[in-house]
C-alpha positions, 0 to 999 in steps of 0.5 A: 245373603252373600255373607250367609253363603260365604259362611256356609261355603267356608263351614263346609270346606270351600264347596257346597252342592248346588242343591244346598245353594238353592236351599239357602237362596230360595228358602233361608228363613231370613234372607231367602227369596221366598222369605222376603217381603217383595212381590214375587208373582204377577205383573209387579213381581218376577214371573206369572203363574196361571192363577195370576192371569185371572180366574179362568184357570181356577174356575176350570179347576174347580169343576174337577175338584167338585168331582172329588170328595174330601178336603183340598190341601194346596202346597205353596199357595203363592199369593193366594190367587188360586185359593181365592178363585176356587173358594169363590166357586166351590164349598171346599174344606180348604187347607194351605201348607206354606213354608214362607211366613211372608207368603202366608201373611199375604195369603191370609190378608187376601183371603180374609178380605174375600171372607174365605175360610182357610186353615193353614198348616205348619206341617204335613198331616200324618194322613191326607184324604181328599185333593192335593194341589201343587201348582208350580211347586216341584220346579222350585225344589232344590236340584243337584247340578251334574256334568258328564265329562269324558273322565266321569260324572261330576257334581257341579257345586258352588265355591267362593273365589276371587270375591264372587260365587263360582261353579266348581266341580267334584266327582259325584258320589253317593246317591247323586252318582247312583242316580246319575248313572241310570240316566240316558246321557252321554258326555259331554252333557250338563243337567239337573237331578231332582232328588228332593221332588222324588222324596216329596212324592214318596212322602206324599205316597206314605201320607195319602189315604184316599184321594188325588194329587194334581201336580201342575208344572213345567217339565218333560218325560225323561227321554225329553228331559235328557235329550241330546239337544238339551245338553245345557240342562233346564236351569232358569232364573227369573228376575223382574220378568226377565229370564236368564241362566246365571244363578249367581246374578241375584242370590236371594232376590230372584227365582231359580227353577229347573224343569221337572222329570215327570218319569222320575216322579211317576217311578217314585209315586209307584214305589210309594203305592200311588197310581198315575191316573193321567199325564197330559199338557195343561191345555188338554187338562183344562179342555177335559175339565171344561174350560170351553164351558167356562168361557161360554159363561162369559158375555162374548158380545161385550168386548170389554168383558170378553177380551181379557178372558179370551186373552187369558184362555190364549195364554193357558191353552197356547203351546207357545205360552203355558199350554204345553 
């Protein structure tokens, strides 16, 4: 991976944007994090998502999906855990769009063992009807890194110097500078700009005929995302269940994410002709979808059966865990 990065940096004149760096370390088809065969999700991986905790999240989500007509298209299905649970609790026409060959193979093996019937897509359909699910997908899309200095707005990029990867800044330009100027930020300040997520939403708006998109992720509305107290940004790395803020520590071997600016997504959705039907915390969404009824189906008198489900509910609903 370091050789791949050095070659890219040299080829582009000694500097690449942080967004380009993320494209390579996360999605390079040979060396990228999501292309590798190592386990990413769950106790044996680098981080845990809601579907990996158990079946409670998927069973509750299935209640919502049964109220919406049409096929289900899941983006970035991870280990296949969510698809497995949903298909066990609903007769859904299920499709998966997965860019990682390694993860696709893992999903196919898991879902074949369960007997579920799923269609894997190689590209986004020209028209989508039904339900689109993107669970912790948007926060893994490449972002530009920015720095507001007294002398102007700079884009933080990556260079190779003194035998290692290092941050290097240059004056922001083009669409990055145009969008950065619109943000409610005063120098000194550092943060991220998610242009790829906005483009994804616009494309979804162009393709969605009749249906609903459920986007579940870590993030904030803009006034919270660019709050003065969040002056170091939201960039975070996950390596073997340890979180840290150095994106050059394990390039290609760790997850790197940034929180989602949900205001930017809503604006892009409106530009693409979509309507925001709701915006809420995961806890409130699951309560609205009937998680208490799903919990009620468990045998509360059997501690061995009920305790793991109650612990899963606590992680899903607590604001100190995933609830917020």
